[in-house]
N, CA, C, O and the ligand as a Tripos MOL2 file, in Angstrom:
@<TRIPOS>MOLECULE
protein
  273   271    69     0     0
PROTEIN
NO_CHARGES

@<TRIPOS>ATOM
      1 N         -27.5960  -17.6090  -26.1130 N.3       1 MET1
      2 CA        -28.1070  -18.4820  -25.0490 C.3       1 MET1
      3 C         -29.5680  -18.1410  -24.7540 C.2       1 MET1
      4 O         -29.8630  -17.4520  -23.7780 O.2       1 MET1
      5 N         -30.4670  -18.6160  -25.5850 N.am      2 PRO2
      6 CA        -31.8940  -18.2920  -25.3820 C.3       2 PRO2
      7 C         -32.4170  -18.7640  -24.0300 C.2       2 PRO2
      8 O         -33.2560  -18.1040  -23.4170 O.2       2 PRO2
      9 N         -31.9190  -19.9070  -23.5700 N.am      3 LYS3
     10 CA        -32.4060  -20.4510  -22.3010 C.3       3 LYS3
     11 C         -32.1010  -19.5120  -21.1460 C.2       3 LYS3
     12 O         -32.9660  -19.2120  -20.3230 O.2       3 LYS3
     13 N         -30.8730  -19.0600  -21.0990 N.am      4 ALA4
     14 CA        -30.4690  -18.1870  -20.0060 C.3       4 ALA4
     15 C         -31.2850  -16.8940  -20.0250 C.2       4 ALA4
     16 O         -31.6620  -16.3670  -18.9790 O.2       4 ALA4
     17 N         -31.5500  -16.3910  -21.2430 N.am      5 ARG5
     18 CA        -32.2740  -15.1440  -21.3390 C.3       5 ARG5
     19 C         -33.7130  -15.3180  -20.8440 C.2       5 ARG5
     20 O         -34.2310  -14.4880  -20.0970 O.2       5 ARG5
     21 N         -34.3430  -16.4090  -21.2740 N.am      6 SER6
     22 CA        -35.7380  -16.5960  -20.8610 C.3       6 SER6
     23 C         -35.8400  -16.8520  -19.3600 C.2       6 SER6
     24 O         -36.8050  -16.4440  -18.7130 O.2       6 SER6
     25 N         -34.8340  -17.5290  -18.8190 N.am      7 PHE7
     26 CA        -34.8300  -17.7660  -17.3750 C.3       7 PHE7
     27 C         -34.7800  -16.4450  -16.6100 C.2       7 PHE7
     28 O         -35.5070  -16.2390  -15.6380 O.2       7 PHE7
     29 N         -33.9090  -15.5630  -17.0740 N.am      8 GLY8
     30 CA        -33.8030  -14.2650  -16.4200 C.3       8 GLY8
     31 C         -35.0910  -13.4640  -16.5520 C.2       8 GLY8
     32 O         -35.5170  -12.7930  -15.6120 O.2       8 GLY8
     33 N         -35.7070  -13.5410  -17.7300 N.am      9 ALA9
     34 CA        -36.9400  -12.8060  -17.9530 C.3       9 ALA9
     35 C         -38.0520  -13.3390  -17.0550 C.2       9 ALA9
     36 O         -38.8800  -12.5780  -16.5550 O.2       9 ALA9
     37 N         -38.0600  -14.6460  -16.8600 N.am     10 LYS10
     38 CA        -39.0860  -15.2460  -16.0160 C.3      10 LYS10
     39 C         -38.9240  -14.7750  -14.5680 C.2      10 LYS10
     40 O         -39.9000  -14.4370  -13.8980 O.2      10 LYS10
     41 N         -37.6900  -14.7610  -14.1090 N.am     11 LEU11
     42 CA        -37.4400  -14.2950  -12.7450 C.3      11 LEU11
     43 C         -37.8970  -12.8500  -12.5700 C.2      11 LEU11
     44 O         -38.5510  -12.5040  -11.5870 O.2      11 LEU11
     45 N         -37.5440  -12.0250  -13.5360 N.am     12 ALA12
     46 CA        -37.9050  -10.6130  -13.4410 C.3      12 ALA12
     47 C         -39.4200  -10.4560  -13.4640 C.2      12 ALA12
     48 O         -39.9830   -9.6270  -12.7490 O.2      12 ALA12
     49 N         -40.0750  -11.2700  -14.3010 N.am     13 HIS13
     50 CA        -41.5220  -11.1950  -14.4020 C.3      13 HIS13
     51 C         -42.1860  -11.5650  -13.0740 C.2      13 HIS13
     52 O         -43.0980  -10.8780  -12.6140 O.2      13 HIS13
     53 N         -41.7280  -12.6390  -12.4730 N.am     14 GLU14
     54 CA        -42.3200  -13.0760  -11.2120 C.3      14 GLU14
     55 C         -42.0920  -12.0580  -10.1060 C.2      14 GLU14
     56 O         -42.9700  -11.8010   -9.2820 O.2      14 GLU14
     57 N         -40.9060  -11.4910  -10.1060 N.am     15 ALA15
     58 CA        -40.5930  -10.5260   -9.0610 C.3      15 ALA15
     59 C         -41.4910   -9.3010   -9.1620 C.2      15 ALA15
     60 O         -41.8820   -8.7280   -8.1450 O.2      15 ALA15
     61 N         -41.8160   -8.9010  -10.3860 N.am     16 SER16
     62 CA        -42.5930   -7.6780  -10.5330 C.3      16 SER16
     63 C         -44.0840   -7.9200  -10.3390 C.2      16 SER16
     64 O         -44.8020   -7.0280   -9.8870 O.2      16 SER16
     65 N         -44.5570   -9.1170  -10.6760 N.am     17 THR17
     66 CA        -45.9970   -9.3340  -10.5970 C.3      17 THR17
     67 C         -46.4330   -9.8720   -9.2360 C.2      17 THR17
     68 O         -47.4820   -9.4830   -8.7210 O.2      17 THR17
     69 N         -45.6380  -10.7580   -8.6580 N.am     18 GLU18
     70 CA        -46.0540  -11.3540   -7.3980 C.3      18 GLU18
     71 C         -45.3910  -10.7000   -6.1890 C.2      18 GLU18
     72 O         -45.8720  -10.8300   -5.0630 O.2      18 GLU18
     73 N         -44.2980  -10.0060   -6.4270 N.am     19 GLY19
     74 CA        -43.6400   -9.3170   -5.3380 C.3      19 GLY19
     75 C         -43.0240  -10.2310   -4.3120 C.2      19 GLY19
     76 O         -42.8910   -9.8660   -3.1430 O.2      19 GLY19
     77 N         -42.6450  -11.4210   -4.7420 N.am     20 LYS20
     78 CA        -42.0450  -12.3440   -3.7960 C.3      20 LYS20
     79 C         -40.5990  -11.9680   -3.5160 C.2      20 LYS20
     80 O         -39.8380  -11.6280   -4.4230 O.2      20 LYS20
     81 N         -40.2450  -12.0360   -2.2640 N.am     21 MET21
     82 CA        -38.8640  -11.7740   -1.8960 C.3      21 MET21
     83 C         -38.3510  -12.9560   -1.0850 C.2      21 MET21
     84 O         -39.0460  -13.4960   -0.2230 O.2      21 MET21
     85 N         -37.1420  -13.3330   -1.3810 N.am     22 ILE22
     86 CA        -36.5250  -14.4190   -0.6380 C.3      22 ILE22
     87 C         -35.4410  -13.8380    0.2550 C.2      22 ILE22
     88 O         -34.5830  -13.0810   -0.1990 O.2      22 ILE22
     89 N         -35.4900  -14.1950    1.5040 N.am     23 CYS23
     90 CA        -34.4860  -13.6990    2.4470 C.3      23 CYS23
     91 C         -33.1290  -14.3270    2.1270 C.2      23 CYS23
     92 O         -33.0260  -15.5480    2.0080 O.2      23 CYS23
     93 N         -32.0920  -13.5050    1.9880 N.am     24 PRO24
     94 CA        -30.7640  -14.0530    1.6930 C.3      24 PRO24
     95 C         -30.1660  -14.8220    2.8700 C.2      24 PRO24
     96 O         -29.2440  -15.6160    2.6840 O.2      24 PRO24
     97 N         -30.6740  -14.5980    4.0610 N.am     25 LYS25
     98 CA        -30.1020  -15.2590    5.2360 C.3      25 LYS25
     99 C         -30.6910  -16.6380    5.4570 C.2      25 LYS25
    100 O         -29.9520  -17.6050    5.6380 O.2      25 LYS25
    101 N         -32.0210  -16.7430    5.4450 N.am     26 CYS26
    102 CA        -32.6340  -18.0270    5.7910 C.3      26 CYS26
    103 C         -33.2140  -18.7120    4.5570 C.2      26 CYS26
    104 O         -33.6870  -19.8460    4.6370 O.2      26 CYS26
    105 N         -33.1770  -18.0140    3.4010 N.am     27 ASP27
    106 CA        -33.6130  -18.6130    2.1510 C.3      27 ASP27
    107 C         -35.0870  -19.0220    2.1640 C.2      27 ASP27
    108 O         -35.4670  -19.9900    1.5050 O.2      27 ASP27
    109 N         -35.8940  -18.3090    2.8900 N.am     28 THR28
    110 CA        -37.3370  -18.5330    2.8450 C.3      28 THR28
    111 C         -38.0140  -17.2640    2.3500 C.2      28 THR28
    112 O         -37.4320  -16.1790    2.3550 O.2      28 THR28
    113 N         -39.2430  -17.4310    1.9270 N.am     29 GLU29
    114 CA        -39.9630  -16.2890    1.3770 C.3      29 GLU29
    115 C         -40.2600  -15.2620    2.4640 C.2      29 GLU29
    116 O         -40.6890  -15.6050    3.5660 O.2      29 GLU29
    117 N         -40.0290  -14.0270    2.1380 N.am     30 ILE30
    118 CA        -40.3690  -12.9460    3.0580 C.3      30 ILE30
    119 C         -41.8050  -12.5270    2.7710 C.2      30 ILE30
    120 O         -42.1400  -12.1390    1.6510 O.2      30 ILE30
    121 N         -42.6300  -12.6070    3.7750 N.am     31 LYS31
    122 CA        -44.0310  -12.2580    3.5990 C.3      31 LYS31
    123 C         -44.3590  -11.0010    4.3690 C.2      31 LYS31
    124 O         -43.8050  -10.7220    5.4320 O.2      31 LYS31
    125 N         -45.2790  -10.2560    3.7950 N.am     32 LYS32
    126 CA        -45.7860   -9.0990    4.5150 C.3      32 LYS32
    127 C         -47.0050   -9.5340    5.3170 C.2      32 LYS32
    128 O         -47.9560  -10.0920    4.7680 O.2      32 LYS32
    129 N         -46.9690   -9.2760    6.6010 N.am     33 ILE33
    130 CA        -48.1390   -9.5890    7.4040 C.3      33 ILE33
    131 C         -48.5980   -8.3280    8.1160 C.2      33 ILE33
    132 O         -47.8360   -7.3840    8.3250 O.2      33 ILE33
    133 N         -49.8640   -8.3510    8.4780 N.am     34 LYS34
    134 CA        -50.4340   -7.2030    9.1680 C.3      34 LYS34
    135 C         -50.4700   -7.4930   10.6590 C.2      34 LYS34
    136 O         -51.0250   -8.5020   11.0930 O.2      34 LYS34
    137 N         -49.8890   -6.6260   11.4140 N.am     35 LEU35
    138 CA        -49.8860   -6.7890   12.8650 C.3      35 LEU35
    139 C         -50.7940   -5.7480   13.4910 C.2      35 LEU35
    140 O         -50.8410   -4.5960   13.0580 O.2      35 LEU35
    141 N         -51.5020   -6.1680   14.5030 N.am     36 VAL36
    142 CA        -52.3010   -5.2280   15.2710 C.3      36 VAL36
    143 C         -51.7350   -5.1780   16.6850 C.2      36 VAL36
    144 O         -51.6510   -6.1900   17.3820 O.2      36 VAL36
    145 N         -51.3590   -3.9990   17.0740 N.am     37 ARG37
    146 CA        -50.8090   -3.8450   18.4120 C.3      37 ARG37
    147 C         -51.6450   -2.8650   19.1970 C.2      37 ARG37
    148 O         -52.2290   -1.9280   18.6530 O.2      37 ARG37
    149 N         -51.6860   -3.1050   20.4790 N.am     38 ALA38
    150 CA        -52.3430   -2.1340   21.3450 C.3      38 ALA38
    151 C         -51.3480   -1.0370   21.6740 C.2      38 ALA38
    152 O         -50.2060   -1.3040   22.0490 O.2      38 ALA38
    153 N         -51.7870    0.1690   21.5320 N.am     39 ARG39
    154 CA        -50.8980    1.2860   21.7940 C.3      39 ARG39
    155 C         -51.5940    2.2510   22.7400 C.2      39 ARG39
    156 O         -52.7480    2.6260   22.5340 O.2      39 ARG39
    157 N         -50.8880    2.6360   23.7540 N.am     40 LYS40
    158 CA        -51.4970    3.4940   24.7510 C.3      40 LYS40
    159 C         -51.5470    4.9350   24.2590 C.2      40 LYS40
    160 O         -50.5290    5.5320   23.9070 O.2      40 LYS40
    161 N         -52.7430    5.4650   24.2450 N.am     41 GLY41
    162 CA        -52.9100    6.8370   23.7970 C.3      41 GLY41
    163 C         -52.7110    7.8170   24.9350 C.2      41 GLY41
    164 O         -52.3900    7.4270   26.0570 O.2      41 GLY41
    165 N         -52.9040    9.0940   24.6360 N.am     42 LYS42
    166 CA        -52.6610   10.1360   25.6340 C.3      42 LYS42
    167 C         -53.7140   10.1370   26.7430 C.2      42 LYS42
    168 O         -53.4500   10.5910   27.8560 O.2      42 LYS42
    169 N         -54.8940    9.6320   26.4360 N.am     43 ASN43
    170 CA        -55.9780    9.6620   27.4150 C.3      43 ASN43
    171 C         -56.1150    8.3400   28.1580 C.2      43 ASN43
    172 O         -57.2080    7.9510   28.5680 O.2      43 ASN43
    173 N         -54.9960    7.6640   28.3230 N.am     44 LYS44
    174 CA        -54.9790    6.3840   29.0130 C.3      44 LYS44
    175 C         -55.8840    5.3580   28.3480 C.2      44 LYS44
    176 O         -56.2960    4.3810   28.9730 O.2      44 LYS44
    177 N         -56.1820    5.5820   27.1120 N.am     45 SER45
    178 CA        -56.9870    4.6110   26.3780 C.3      45 SER45
    179 C         -56.0770    3.8520   25.4260 C.2      45 SER45
    180 O         -55.0890    4.3810   24.9160 O.2      45 SER45
    181 N         -56.4340    2.6210   25.2100 N.am     46 TRP46
    182 CA        -55.6130    1.8070   24.3220 C.3      46 TRP46
    183 C         -56.1470    1.8900   22.9120 C.2      46 TRP46
    184 O         -57.3240    1.6380   22.6550 O.2      46 TRP46
    185 N         -55.2820    2.2390   22.0240 N.am     47 MET47
    186 CA        -55.6860    2.3430   20.6290 C.3      47 MET47
    187 C         -54.9680    1.2730   19.8190 C.2      47 MET47
    188 O         -53.7860    1.0010   20.0290 O.2      47 MET47
    189 N         -55.7010    0.6740   18.8940 N.am     48 PRO48
    190 CA        -55.0240   -0.2990   18.0280 C.3      48 PRO48
    191 C         -54.1030    0.3960   17.0420 C.2      48 PRO48
    192 O         -54.4230    1.4510   16.4950 O.2      48 PRO48
    193 N         -52.9680   -0.2140   16.8360 N.am     49 LYS49
    194 CA        -52.0180    0.3330   15.8790 C.3      49 LYS49
    195 C         -51.7450   -0.7440   14.8380 C.2      49 LYS49
    196 O         -51.4040   -1.8750   15.1840 O.2      49 LYS49
    197 N         -51.8910   -0.4020   13.5960 N.am     50 TYR50
    198 CA        -51.7270   -1.3900   12.5360 C.3      50 TYR50
    199 C         -50.3680   -1.2260   11.8750 C.2      50 TYR50
    200 O         -49.9790   -0.1290   11.4740 O.2      50 TYR50
    201 N         -49.6760   -2.3140   11.7730 N.am     51 ASP51
    202 CA        -48.3580   -2.3010   11.1610 C.3      51 ASP51
    203 C         -48.2590   -3.3970   10.1200 C.2      51 ASP51
    204 O         -48.8070   -4.4860   10.2930 O.2      51 ASP51
    205 N         -47.5700   -3.1080    9.0580 N.am     52 TYR52
    206 CA        -47.2060   -4.1480    8.0980 C.3      52 TYR52
    207 C         -45.7350   -4.4560    8.2880 C.2      52 TYR52
    208 O         -44.8910   -3.5620    8.2280 O.2      52 TYR52
    209 N         -45.4340   -5.7090    8.5160 N.am     53 VAL53
    210 CA        -44.0410   -6.0730    8.7300 C.3      53 VAL53
    211 C         -43.6480   -7.1890    7.7790 C.2      53 VAL53
    212 O         -44.4740   -7.9950    7.3510 O.2      53 VAL53
    213 N         -42.3740   -7.2110    7.4650 N.am     54 ASP54
    214 CA        -41.8120   -8.3070    6.6720 C.3      54 ASP54
    215 C         -41.4460   -9.4310    7.6210 C.2      54 ASP54
    216 O         -40.7630   -9.2120    8.6210 O.2      54 ASP54
    217 N         -41.8980  -10.6220    7.3090 N.am     55 ILE55
    218 CA        -41.6320  -11.7410    8.1980 C.3      55 ILE55
    219 C         -41.0250  -12.8970    7.4160 C.2      55 ILE55
    220 O         -41.5010  -13.2590    6.3400 O.2      55 ILE55
    221 N         -39.9730  -13.4650    7.9760 N.am     56 CYS56
    222 CA        -39.3510  -14.6550    7.4260 C.3      56 CYS56
    223 C         -38.8460  -15.4750    8.6070 C.2      56 CYS56
    224 O         -39.1060  -15.1450    9.7640 O.2      56 CYS56
    225 N         -38.1280  -16.5390    8.3040 N.am     57 LYS57
    226 CA        -37.6840  -17.4170    9.3870 C.3      57 LYS57
    227 C         -36.7970  -16.6940   10.3980 C.2      57 LYS57
    228 O         -36.7580  -17.0600   11.5720 O.2      57 LYS57
    229 N         -36.0770  -15.6550    9.9310 N.am     58 CYS58
    230 CA        -35.1640  -14.9380   10.8190 C.3      58 CYS58
    231 C         -35.8790  -14.2710   11.9870 C.2      58 CYS58
    232 O         -35.3600  -14.2250   13.1020 O.2      58 CYS58
    233 N         -37.0790  -13.7550   11.7180 N.am     59 ASN59
    234 CA        -37.7050  -12.9450   12.7570 C.3      59 ASN59
    235 C         -39.1170  -13.3910   13.1270 C.2      59 ASN59
    236 O         -39.7720  -12.7440   13.9440 O.2      59 ASN59
    237 N         -39.5920  -14.4850   12.5380 N.am     60 GLU60
    238 CA        -40.9910  -14.8400   12.7600 C.3      60 GLU60
    239 C         -41.2610  -15.1850   14.2330 C.2      60 GLU60
    240 O         -42.3330  -14.8860   14.7600 O.2      60 GLU60
    241 N         -40.2720  -15.8210   14.8920 N.am     61 LYS61
    242 CA        -40.4910  -16.1640   16.3020 C.3      61 LYS61
    243 C         -40.6430  -14.9090   17.1490 C.2      61 LYS61
    244 O         -41.5340  -14.8110   17.9940 O.2      61 LYS61
    245 N         -39.7530  -13.9490   16.9030 N.am     62 ASP62
    246 CA        -39.8240  -12.7170   17.6840 C.3      62 ASP62
    247 C         -41.0960  -11.9490   17.3970 C.2      62 ASP62
    248 O         -41.7170  -11.3950   18.3050 O.2      62 ASP62
    249 N         -41.4820  -11.9170   16.1360 N.am     63 ILE63
    250 CA        -42.6810  -11.1770   15.7800 C.3      63 ILE63
    251 C         -43.9240  -11.8400   16.3650 C.2      63 ILE63
    252 O         -44.7940  -11.1710   16.9220 O.2      63 ILE63
    253 N         -43.9960  -13.1540   16.2340 N.am     64 LEU64
    254 CA        -45.1710  -13.8570   16.7390 C.3      64 LEU64
    255 C         -45.2270  -13.8220   18.2710 C.2      64 LEU64
    256 O         -46.3010  -13.9320   18.8630 O.2      64 LEU64
    257 N         -44.0640  -13.6680   18.9010 N.am     65 ALA65
    258 CA        -44.0310  -13.5610   20.3560 C.3      65 ALA65
    259 C         -44.2440  -12.1170   20.8120 C.2      65 ALA65
    260 O         -44.3170  -11.8420   22.0100 O.2      65 ALA65
    261 N         -44.3440  -11.2030   19.8560 N.am     66 GLY66
    262 CA        -44.6120   -9.8220   20.1870 C.3      66 GLY66
    263 C         -43.3900   -9.0550   20.6640 C.2      66 GLY66
    264 O         -43.5190   -8.0210   21.3200 O.2      66 GLY66
    265 N         -42.2210   -9.5510   20.3410 N.am     67 LYS67
    266 CA        -41.0160   -8.8660   20.8210 C.3      67 LYS67
    267 C         -40.6270   -7.6870   19.9490 C.2      67 LYS67
    268 O         -39.9560   -6.7570   20.3970 O.2      67 LYS67
    269 N         -41.0560   -7.7400   18.6980 N.am     68 ILE68
    270 CA        -40.6670   -6.6550   17.7830 C.3      68 ILE68
    271 C         -41.8220   -5.6880   17.6130 C.2      68 ILE68
    272 O         -41.7010   -4.7040   16.8830 O.2      68 ILE68
    273 ZN        -34.6900  -14.5060    6.9300 Zn       69 ZN69
@<TRIPOS>BOND
     1     1     2 1
     2     2     3 1
     3     3     4 2
     4     3     5 am
     5     5     6 1
     6     6     7 1
     7     7     8 2
     8     7     9 am
     9     9    10 1
    10    10    11 1
    11    11    12 2
    12    11    13 am
    13    13    14 1
    14    14    15 1
    15    15    16 2
    16    15    17 am
    17    17    18 1
    18    18    19 1
    19    19    20 2
    20    19    21 am
    21    21    22 1
    22    22    23 1
    23    23    24 2
    24    23    25 am
    25    25    26 1
    26    26    27 1
    27    27    28 2
    28    27    29 am
    29    29    30 1
    30    30    31 1
    31    31    32 2
    32    31    33 am
    33    33    34 1
    34    34    35 1
    35    35    36 2
    36    35    37 am
    37    37    38 1
    38    38    39 1
    39    39    40 2
    40    39    41 am
    41    41    42 1
    42    42    43 1
    43    43    44 2
    44    43    45 am
    45    45    46 1
    46    46    47 1
    47    47    48 2
    48    47    49 am
    49    49    50 1
    50    50    51 1
    51    51    52 2
    52    51    53 am
    53    53    54 1
    54    54    55 1
    55    55    56 2
    56    55    57 am
    57    57    58 1
    58    58    59 1
    59    59    60 2
    60    59    61 am
    61    61    62 1
    62    62    63 1
    63    63    64 2
    64    63    65 am
    65    65    66 1
    66    66    67 1
    67    67    68 2
    68    67    69 am
    69    69    70 1
    70    70    71 1
    71    71    72 2
    72    71    73 am
    73    73    74 1
    74    74    75 1
    75    75    76 2
    76    75    77 am
    77    77    78 1
    78    78    79 1
    79    79    80 2
    80    79    81 am
    81    81    82 1
    82    82    83 1
    83    83    84 2
    84    83    85 am
    85    85    86 1
    86    86    87 1
    87    87    88 2
    88    87    89 am
    89    89    90 1
    90    90    91 1
    91    91    92 2
    92    91    93 am
    93    93    94 1
    94    94    95 1
    95    95    96 2
    96    95    97 am
    97    97    98 1
    98    98    99 1
    99    99   100 2
   100    99   101 am
   101   101   102 1
   102   102   103 1
   103   103   104 2
   104   103   105 am
   105   105   106 1
   106   106   107 1
   107   107   108 2
   108   107   109 am
   109   109   110 1
   110   110   111 1
   111   111   112 2
   112   111   113 am
   113   113   114 1
   114   114   115 1
   115   115   116 2
   116   115   117 am
   117   117   118 1
   118   118   119 1
   119   119   120 2
   120   119   121 am
   121   121   122 1
   122   122   123 1
   123   123   124 2
   124   123   125 am
   125   125   126 1
   126   126   127 1
   127   127   128 2
   128   127   129 am
   129   129   130 1
   130   130   131 1
   131   131   132 2
   132   131   133 am
   133   133   134 1
   134   134   135 1
   135   135   136 2
   136   135   137 am
   137   137   138 1
   138   138   139 1
   139   139   140 2
   140   139   141 am
   141   141   142 1
   142   142   143 1
   143   143   144 2
   144   143   145 am
   145   145   146 1
   146   146   147 1
   147   147   148 2
   148   147   149 am
   149   149   150 1
   150   150   151 1
   151   151   152 2
   152   151   153 am
   153   153   154 1
   154   154   155 1
   155   155   156 2
   156   155   157 am
   157   157   158 1
   158   158   159 1
   159   159   160 2
   160   159   161 am
   161   161   162 1
   162   162   163 1
   163   163   164 2
   164   163   165 am
   165   165   166 1
   166   166   167 1
   167   167   168 2
   168   167   169 am
   169   169   170 1
   170   170   171 1
   171   171   172 2
   172   171   173 am
   173   173   174 1
   174   174   175 1
   175   175   176 2
   176   175   177 am
   177   177   178 1
   178   178   179 1
   179   179   180 2
   180   179   181 am
   181   181   182 1
   182   182   183 1
   183   183   184 2
   184   183   185 am
   185   185   186 1
   186   186   187 1
   187   187   188 2
   188   187   189 am
   189   189   190 1
   190   190   191 1
   191   191   192 2
   192   191   193 am
   193   193   194 1
   194   194   195 1
   195   195   196 2
   196   195   197 am
   197   197   198 1
   198   198   199 1
   199   199   200 2
   200   199   201 am
   201   201   202 1
   202   202   203 1
   203   203   204 2
   204   203   205 am
   205   205   206 1
   206   206   207 1
   207   207   208 2
   208   207   209 am
   209   209   210 1
   210   210   211 1
   211   211   212 2
   212   211   213 am
   213   213   214 1
   214   214   215 1
   215   215   216 2
   216   215   217 am
   217   217   218 1
   218   218   219 1
   219   219   220 2
   220   219   221 am
   221   221   222 1
   222   222   223 1
   223   223   224 2
   224   223   225 am
   225   225   226 1
   226   226   227 1
   227   227   228 2
   228   227   229 am
   229   229   230 1
   230   230   231 1
   231   231   232 2
   232   231   233 am
   233   233   234 1
   234   234   235 1
   235   235   236 2
   236   235   237 am
   237   237   238 1
   238   238   239 1
   239   239   240 2
   240   239   241 am
   241   241   242 1
   242   242   243 1
   243   243   244 2
   244   243   245 am
   245   245   246 1
   246   246   247 1
   247   247   248 2
   248   247   249 am
   249   249   250 1
   250   250   251 1
   251   251   252 2
   252   251   253 am
   253   253   254 1
   254   254   255 1
   255   255   256 2
   256   255   257 am
   257   257   258 1
   258   258   259 1
   259   259   260 2
   260   259   261 am
   261   261   262 1
   262   262   263 1
   263   263   264 2
   264   263   265 am
   265   265   266 1
   266   266   267 1
   267   267   268 2
   268   267   269 am
   269   269   270 1
   270   270   271 1
   271   271   272 2
@<TRIPOS>SUBSTRUCTURE
     1 MET1         2 RESIDUE 1 A MET
     2 PRO2         6 RESIDUE 1 A PRO
     3 LYS3        10 RESIDUE 1 A LYS
     4 ALA4        14 RESIDUE 1 A ALA
     5 ARG5        18 RESIDUE 1 A ARG
     6 SER6        22 RESIDUE 1 A SER
     7 PHE7        26 RESIDUE 1 A PHE
     8 GLY8        30 RESIDUE 1 A GLY
     9 ALA9        34 RESIDUE 1 A ALA
    10 LYS10       38 RESIDUE 1 A LYS
    11 LEU11       42 RESIDUE 1 A LEU
    12 ALA12       46 RESIDUE 1 A ALA
    13 HIS13       50 RESIDUE 1 A HIS
    14 GLU14       54 RESIDUE 1 A GLU
    15 ALA15       58 RESIDUE 1 A ALA
    16 SER16       62 RESIDUE 1 A SER
    17 THR17       66 RESIDUE 1 A THR
    18 GLU18       70 RESIDUE 1 A GLU
    19 GLY19       74 RESIDUE 1 A GLY
    20 LYS20       78 RESIDUE 1 A LYS
    21 MET21       82 RESIDUE 1 A MET
    22 ILE22       86 RESIDUE 1 A ILE
    23 CYS23       90 RESIDUE 1 A CYS
    24 PRO24       94 RESIDUE 1 A PRO
    25 LYS25       98 RESIDUE 1 A LYS
    26 CYS26      102 RESIDUE 1 A CYS
    27 ASP27      106 RESIDUE 1 A ASP
    28 THR28      110 RESIDUE 1 A THR
    29 GLU29      114 RESIDUE 1 A GLU
    30 ILE30      118 RESIDUE 1 A ILE
    31 LYS31      122 RESIDUE 1 A LYS
    32 LYS32      126 RESIDUE 1 A LYS
    33 ILE33      130 RESIDUE 1 A ILE
    34 LYS34      134 RESIDUE 1 A LYS
    35 LEU35      138 RESIDUE 1 A LEU
    36 VAL36      142 RESIDUE 1 A VAL
    37 ARG37      146 RESIDUE 1 A ARG
    38 ALA38      150 RESIDUE 1 A ALA
    39 ARG39      154 RESIDUE 1 A ARG
    40 LYS40      158 RESIDUE 1 A LYS
    41 GLY41      162 RESIDUE 1 A GLY
    42 LYS42      166 RESIDUE 1 A LYS
    43 ASN43      170 RESIDUE 1 A ASN
    44 LYS44      174 RESIDUE 1 A LYS
    45 SER45      178 RESIDUE 1 A SER
    46 TRP46      182 RESIDUE 1 A TRP
    47 MET47      186 RESIDUE 1 A MET
    48 PRO48      190 RESIDUE 1 A PRO
    49 LYS49      194 RESIDUE 1 A LYS
    50 TYR50      198 RESIDUE 1 A TYR
    51 ASP51      202 RESIDUE 1 A ASP
    52 TYR52      206 RESIDUE 1 A TYR
    53 VAL53      210 RESIDUE 1 A VAL
    54 ASP54      214 RESIDUE 1 A ASP
    55 ILE55      218 RESIDUE 1 A ILE
    56 CYS56      222 RESIDUE 1 A CYS
    57 LYS57      226 RESIDUE 1 A LYS
    58 CYS58      230 RESIDUE 1 A CYS
    59 ASN59      234 RESIDUE 1 A ASN
    60 GLU60      238 RESIDUE 1 A GLU
    61 LYS61      242 RESIDUE 1 A LYS
    62 ASP62      246 RESIDUE 1 A ASP
    63 ILE63      250 RESIDUE 1 A ILE
    64 LEU64      254 RESIDUE 1 A LEU
    65 ALA65      258 RESIDUE 1 A ALA
    66 GLY66      262 RESIDUE 1 A GLY
    67 LYS67      266 RESIDUE 1 A LYS
    68 ILE68      270 RESIDUE 1 A ILE
    69 ZN69       273 GROUP 0 **** ****
């Protein structure tokens, strides 16, 4: 079954080169986004904190609303 083999190879190739992930729950692409949060330091000063988070339809509302 050459077709099936090439299909599998194509999937594996895309996964390794582009790093795309599809969420099994909402079936949308999971993207990495960079979040900047204000974080209170020890000297009562606010320091930016940088986070990379995975975002998809399951959690994008919460993330964009700053709940996570
Ligand atoms: Zn999802």
